[in-house]
N, C-alpha and C positions, 0 to 999 in steps of 0.2 A: 608508548605501544605502537606498533605499525603492523598492518594486516600482512605484509610479505613475511613469508616463512611461517605463519600461524596456522593452526587447525582451527576450523570454523565450521559452525553448523547454522542452517537456516531453515526455521520451520516455515511451513506453507511454501517451500522452495520450488515447487512445481507449478506455482501460482503465477499471475501476471507480474506483480512486482517482484515475488520471490525469485522468479526464474532469471529476471534481469539482474538481481542482485548477486545470484550465484554466478552468472558470467562474469560481472564485474569484479567479483571477489577473485576468481581464477585468473583473469587479466591482470589484477593488481599483485598477483604473486602468491596468493595463499598457498601454503603447504598443501592443504588438503580441505576440501569443502564437502560437507555431508548435507544433502537435501531432504528433509523430512517432509512428507504430505500424505494425507489420506485419500487424495485424489476425488474429494467432494467437489471441488471446482478445478483443481490443478490437473495438468495435463502431462503425460509423460514426454510428449512431443515438444514441450515447451523447453525440455533439457537435452535437446539433441546437440546444441553447441556444447554444453558443459560436458557431455558424455564423451566428447572428442579430447577431452583432458586425461583420459585414460585413468591411471591409478590415482590421480589427484582428486577424483570425483567419486561419490557414492550416493546413490539414491536409496532411501529407505521408505517404504510405505508404511506409515504408522500414524496413530492419532496423537497428536501433541498434547491432547487433554489427558491422556492416559498416564498416570504418574510411574506405575511399574514399568510400562512399555518405554517409556522415555528415559527411566533410569537405565535400562538395559541398552538403549541406543546410545546414550551418553558414554556407558562403560566401553563400548565398542569404538565410537567415534573419537573419544578423548579431545574435544575442542577446548580451546581457550577461551573463545568468544562464541556467544549464541545470539543470532539475530531472530527475533520472534514476530513473524508476520502471518502465522497461521490464524484464521479468522472465519467465522461464519458471516457472509456479507449482509448489507443492509435490507436488500429486498426479502431475503429469507426470514428476517426477523419481523417483517410485516404478516408472514404467513405462519410462522412458527416461533413466537416471541419468547416463550419460556425457555424452549430448547436453545435457541440462539443465544440467550443471555447465559444460560448455564454453561454452555461450552465455552463461549468467549471468556467468561470469568475463570473457568476452569483451566484454560489453557495457561493464563497469566499466572494463577496461583501455582500450578505445577511447575512451571519454569523457575518461579521465584523460590519454591521450596527446594528444588534441584540445585539452584544457585547456593542457597543457604547451607546445603549439605556439602558444598565445596566440589560438586560435580563438574563444574566449569567456572571461570573466573569473572567474566563480562558478560552482562546482558544488555543487549540493545532492543528495546520494545518499541514496536510500531504502534503508535496511537492513531488518530484520525481527526481531521478538522471538523467531522460530524459531531465530536463530542462537545463542540463549542455551541452548536445550535446556530441561530440567526444572528449576524453581526449586531452587536449593541454599540459597538464603536469600530471605526476602521481607520487604517488596517488593523487587523486583529492580532494582537501580540500574544506572548505567552502568558500574560496575566489576565487576558480575558476571562470572564466567567464561563464555566462549564455548564451549558444549559441544554442538554441532549433532547431531541424532539423525537427519536424513534427507540425502540429497544435496542436495537444495533448500536446507536449513538450513546445510550446509557451504559452498554457493556463496555465500550471503549473507554468512556469517562472513568468508570470503575477500574478498568485494567491500569489507567494511568496512576490511580491513587493506590493501587496495590503495589505497583513497583515503587513508587516513592515512599510508600510506608516502609517497605523492606529495607530501602536505603537508609531512612531514619532510624529505625528500630535494630536492623541487624548488620547495618553497615555494607549493605549489598553494592557491589561495583556495578552500577547500572546507569543508563541514560534512555531518555524517551524522546523518540523522534515523531513529530506530528506532521505527516504529509496532508497537503490539500489534495485537490482532484487530479489523480494521475490518469493519463491516457497514453496510448502508444500500441506498438505491435504486442499481440499475444493476449490483449484484454479479452476476457471471456465474452464470446458473442453469441451463447446459447442461453440456457437458463440464467436468470438473474443478471444478464448483461448490463452494461453501461450505455449511456446515450450514444456514444461515438460508434461502437460496433453495431448498435441496433440501427442507426440512420444508414450506415454504410449496407448492411445487409437488406434493409427495407428498398433501398433504391436499386440493389443487385436484383431482388425479386420483383420489382415493379409495383411495390405497394407504397401507398402514401406515408410520408413521414408524420409521426405524431409527436407533439409537444405537449408536455403537462402544463396545465394552467395558461397564463398569458404569454410565458416565455420570457419575462423580464426579470425572473430570479437569476442571480449571478453566482459565479463560481470562479475560483483561481486554479486554472488548468496548468499543469506541470507535467513535462514530458517524462515518461518513466526511467529513462536512463539517468536524468538529472537527479531523481530521488536515489538511485542506486548509487550514484557517485557520492551524494551527500551523505547517505548512511555510512559509507566507509569513512569518509572524512570525520564524521561524527564519533565513529569508534576510536579513531586516532587521537581525538581531542580530548584533553584532560579538563578543559574548561566546560565541556558539556556534561560531565559526570554529575549525577544527582539532579540533573535539569531536564525540562521539556524545551525541545527546540523545534520551531517551526520550519518546514521545508515548502516553499511555495514558489510561484513564478513572481509574486507581488504586483500582478495584474489582474483586473476584474474583467470577466467577460459575461454577457447575458447568454442565456440559452439560445435566444433567438439569434444572436449575433454568431455564436458558435455553429448552429445549423446552417446558417448562410454561408459562412466561411467553408464549412466541410462540404456543402453542395458545390461551392466553386471548385474545391480542390477534386471532387469527383466528376467535374465537368457537366454538371447538371444544375446550373444556378436558377433555373425556372421550375424544378421539380416540386410537385404538389406537397404543400404542408398543411396539416390540420392541427387544431388546439383541441385537446380533450380535458377532461376533468383533472384538477390538481391531485397529486400524489400525496397521500397521508404523510404527515411529518416532513415535508419538503421545505429546507431551509430557504429563506428568502434571499439572503446576501452573504456573500463570502468574499474576503479579501486578506491574503495572509501578509503578516508583517515578518520580514526575514532578516530583520536587523541583528539578531542575536546570531543567526546561522553565519552572517558575514563576520561578525566578531569572533565568534568561537572556533570557526574552522574555514573561514575565507570563502563561504559559498557564495557563488554568483550564477544565476541561471544563464544559460548560453543558447537555448533553443527556443525561438518564440513560436507563437501558436501556429502561424502559417506555416513554417518549416516543419513544426511537429506534426501537423494534419497532413502535410504532404506525405512525409515518411510514413504515418499510420495508413494512410490511404492505399499507398503503394505496397504495403505488406499485406492488408486485407485482400487486395485485388489479386494478388500473387497466391492466395490460399483458396482452398475450395469453399465456394459459396454454399449455404445450407440447402 
């Protein structure tokens, strides 16, 4: 199977990673891409590039957790492949844990049920490295135990099990992509923002940069277009079917190093940084093993952290500050 000339649907399609995937699918020659998003965090402006594709692109404002609504959307869109990126993010789960878990699990079960009904052929489900918890062994491969530390992480671990159980029980044509920490243009910089847009906006506003805890916790940061590229390659890979596949840079970076590198990219290397109390459920160490991604679909990261942060800063400085 190839993406070219296929009809595709992306849940969470107006979000950070989702909108980049929509752009990449259109560039790869998809016949039609439908982006579904309830705009909880997604933004219509993230789809401006996609909208230029004219009748090859459709945006539908809808809740991916709603079975009846999604059944109607699929009937209209008629996709062969669904990429599932719709999610309630980690910070929300610290404030509204039950609601966050309920919705995230419901999104996954809804799409699995619709696939079981034959509403589409292939499901590519987005997991999260957060499902793994803190590294017990490094690098963290696909056999690493699931040890979630937050309600969000638990809901993502549950989603993985739900998809794989449908593969085993019903023969669902599905694969799970497990991305590590994505960053880049369009990452949410308002409520529930990630560390990189927060740092950029605080510097723009003249406020000190805050780091949770000692800052020696590590992450594996991957530029968002790399993940979009990997998702398309995974969808084309027979070897990835019924499997979980990590997508990461394969490089470990502490939060302290990230902030220093980001401040350099902002031209503010001596900007004030303060440390605040640790965040609940914060994983201590992450480093992804991408051996399987290389074997299954030839994935190789191409954008290093310095270049990725340069592109990210350029994008944010070109957009309106809060």
